[in-house]
C-alpha positions as CSV (number, residue, x, y, z in Angstrom):
1,M,-0.3,0.5,-0.3
2,T,1.6,4.0,-0.8
3,Q,1.9,5.6,2.0
4,T,0.6,8.7,2.1
5,V,2.7,11.8,4.0
6,D,0.6,15.1,4.4
7,F,2.8,18.2,3.5
8,I,1.3,21.4,5.4
9,F,2.1,23.8,3.1
10,D,2.1,27.9,2.7
11,F,4.0,29.8,0.0
12,G,5.2,32.4,2.1
13,S,7.8,30.2,3.8
14,P,11.4,30.1,2.0
15,N,11.4,26.6,3.9
16,A,8.5,25.3,2.2
17,Y,9.6,26.1,-1.3
18,M,13.3,24.2,0.1
19,A,11.2,21.5,1.4
20,H,9.1,20.7,-2.0
21,K,12.2,20.6,-4.0
22,C,13.4,17.5,-2.4
23,I,9.8,16.2,-2.1
24,A,10.0,14.3,-5.4
25,G,13.5,12.7,-5.0
26,I,11.8,11.2,-1.3
27,A,8.9,10.2,-3.4
28,E,11.1,8.7,-5.6
29,R,13.5,6.9,-3.2
30,T,10.5,5.7,-1.1
31,G,7.2,5.0,-3.0
32,A,5.6,7.5,-1.0
33,E,2.5,9.8,-2.2
34,F,2.5,13.5,-0.2
35,R,-0.4,15.0,0.0
36,Y,-0.2,19.0,-0.3
37,I,-2.7,20.7,2.0
38,P,-2.9,24.6,1.9
39,C,-2.6,26.0,5.5
40,L,-2.5,30.0,6.1
41,L,0.8,30.2,8.1
42,G,-0.1,33.5,9.7
43,G,-3.5,31.6,10.9
44,I,-1.0,29.5,12.4
45,H,1.1,31.2,14.2
46,K,-1.6,33.7,15.5
47,S,-3.5,30.2,17.5
48,T,-0.4,28.7,18.3
49,N,1.4,32.0,19.8
50,N,3.9,31.5,17.4
51,Q,6.0,34.3,15.7
52,P,8.5,34.4,12.5
53,P,11.9,33.6,13.2
54,M,13.0,37.3,12.7
55,I,10.7,38.3,15.5
56,A,10.9,35.4,17.7
57,F,14.8,35.3,17.9
58,G,15.6,39.0,16.8
59,D,17.2,40.1,19.8
60,V,19.3,36.4,20.1
61,K,23.2,37.4,19.0
62,G,24.0,35.3,16.3
63,K,20.5,33.3,15.9
64,L,19.5,34.9,12.7
65,E,22.8,34.5,11.0
66,Y,23.3,31.0,12.0
67,G,20.0,30.6,9.8
68,R,21.0,32.2,7.3
69,L,24.2,30.1,6.9
70,E,22.7,26.5,7.6
71,M,20.0,27.9,5.0
72,Q,23.0,28.4,2.4
73,R,24.5,25.0,3.4
74,F,20.9,23.6,2.4
75,I,21.1,25.7,-0.8
76,K,24.4,24.4,-2.2
77,K,23.5,20.8,-0.7
78,H,20.5,20.5,-2.7
79,E,21.3,22.8,-5.6
80,L,18.7,24.8,-5.5
81,T,20.6,27.3,-8.0
82,K,17.4,29.3,-8.5
83,F,16.1,30.2,-5.2
84,T,16.1,33.8,-4.6
85,F,14.9,35.8,-1.3
86,N,12.1,37.6,-2.2
87,S,13.0,41.0,-1.4
88,N,9.1,41.7,-0.7
89,F,9.2,39.4,1.9
90,P,6.9,38.7,3.8
91,V,4.2,38.3,1.5
92,I,1.4,38.0,2.4
93,T,0.0,35.2,1.2
94,L,-3.9,35.2,1.7
95,M,-4.6,35.3,-2.2
96,L,-2.0,33.3,-3.0
97,M,-3.3,30.4,-0.1
98,R,-7.1,31.1,-1.3
99,G,-5.9,30.4,-5.0
100,A,-4.4,27.0,-3.8
101,I,-7.6,25.8,-2.7
102,A,-9.6,27.1,-6.0
103,A,-6.8,25.2,-8.0
104,E,-7.1,22.1,-5.4
105,Q,-11.2,22.2,-6.5
106,D,-10.4,22.4,-10.1
107,G,-7.7,19.5,-9.8
108,N,-4.3,21.2,-11.1
109,L,-3.3,21.9,-7.8
110,M,0.2,21.0,-8.1
111,D,0.3,22.7,-11.7
112,Y,-0.8,25.9,-9.5
113,I,2.0,25.3,-6.8
114,E,5.2,25.0,-8.8
115,A,4.1,28.4,-10.3
116,G,3.2,30.2,-7.1
117,L,6.5,28.5,-5.4
118,A,8.7,30.2,-8.9
119,C,6.8,33.1,-9.0
120,M,7.6,33.7,-5.2
121,W,11.3,32.2,-4.7
122,E,12.8,32.5,-8.0
123,E,11.4,34.9,-9.6
124,N,11.5,37.8,-6.8
125,K,7.6,38.8,-7.4
126,K,5.2,40.2,-5.2
127,M,2.4,38.1,-5.0
128,D,0.2,40.1,-2.7
129,D,-0.3,42.6,-5.4
130,P,-3.4,41.5,-7.3
131,E,-1.9,43.0,-10.9
132,V,1.2,41.0,-10.2
133,F,-0.4,37.6,-9.1
134,V,-2.7,37.8,-12.5
135,A,-0.1,38.7,-14.7
136,S,2.6,36.4,-13.1
137,L,-0.2,33.1,-13.1
138,T,-1.4,34.1,-16.2
139,E,2.5,33.7,-17.3
140,K,2.5,30.2,-16.3
141,G,-0.1,29.0,-18.2
142,L,-2.7,29.7,-15.7
143,N,-6.0,31.6,-15.9
144,G,-4.8,34.5,-13.6
145,E,-8.0,36.7,-13.7
146,D,-10.2,33.6,-12.9
147,I,-8.2,32.7,-10.0
148,L,-8.5,35.8,-8.5
149,K,-12.3,35.9,-8.8
150,R,-12.4,32.4,-7.2
151,T,-10.5,34.0,-4.2
152,Q,-13.4,35.7,-3.1
153,D,-15.7,32.5,-2.9
154,P,-17.1,31.7,0.5
155,D,-16.9,28.0,-0.1
156,V,-12.8,28.7,-0.8
157,K,-12.4,30.9,2.0
158,A,-14.3,28.5,4.1
159,K,-11.9,25.4,2.9
160,L,-8.6,27.5,3.4
161,I,-9.7,28.3,7.5
162,E,-10.9,25.2,7.4
163,N,-7.6,23.4,6.4
164,T,-5.2,25.8,9.0
165,T,-7.9,25.1,11.8
166,A,-7.9,21.3,11.1
167,A,-3.4,21.5,11.2
168,V,-3.6,23.5,14.6
169,E,-5.4,21.0,15.9
170,R,-3.4,18.2,14.4
171,G,-0.6,19.8,16.3
172,C,1.0,21.9,13.7
173,F,2.5,25.0,14.7
174,G,4.6,26.6,11.5
175,I,5.4,25.5,7.9
176,P,6.8,23.0,6.7
177,T,5.5,20.4,8.6
178,F,4.9,16.4,7.8
179,Y,2.4,14.2,8.9
180,V,3.6,10.3,8.3
181,G,0.6,8.4,9.8
182,G,0.5,10.1,13.5
183,E,4.3,11.2,13.3
184,I,5.4,15.0,12.9
185,F,7.8,16.6,11.4
186,F,8.8,20.1,11.4
187,G,10.6,22.0,9.0
188,K,13.4,21.1,6.4
189,D,16.2,19.8,8.5
190,R,13.9,17.1,9.3
191,L,13.6,15.7,6.0
192,L,15.9,12.3,6.3
193,D,13.8,11.7,9.6
194,L,11.2,12.0,7.5
195,E,12.3,10.0,5.0
196,E,13.0,7.2,7.9
197,E,9.8,6.7,9.3
198,I,8.0,6.7,6.0
199,L,10.0,3.7,5.5
200,A,10.0,2.3,8.5
201,Q,6.3,2.8,8.5
202,A,6.1,0.7,5.1
203,G,7.6,-2.2,6.5
């Protein structure tokens, strides 16, 4: 039986981008299927009293510098040559995440994710600007105008809230978070542990 891994996902996290780029290799090695669950990182943080690292560790001497060093090591190790830290960071991802729900309902979530991540973390696009949002997605072969309209659909809004609430109730406090059965793994630095757990549960 194929092992399913849930990936709690938001475009606003550069670490989610990096984790995403490693998933294909993990899936190939383990035979696992990754299920992307669009959630709103800001909502998760608010519900769990969590804070972004730049706020949580801003006064800790050397902590943010070390985080940047580890990020560069990860980029080098996994050859993420297209990665560019978005100069508009932090980007409000509400529109992007509602778009992900709409794309999922239409059956093309992964195409949308690939497009959105490229815009955010390779092409330095300000994806919380509606005009940029529409133009950028259209350039990727998606219907940007239609997706923008869908972000105002009550069912789309409700589903994103539902996903986010369910993630928090499940124990999620940040992104990227993965679940293999009842086991939780947080952060791109736990991908090796995640892969080992997939294989262990698969027997």
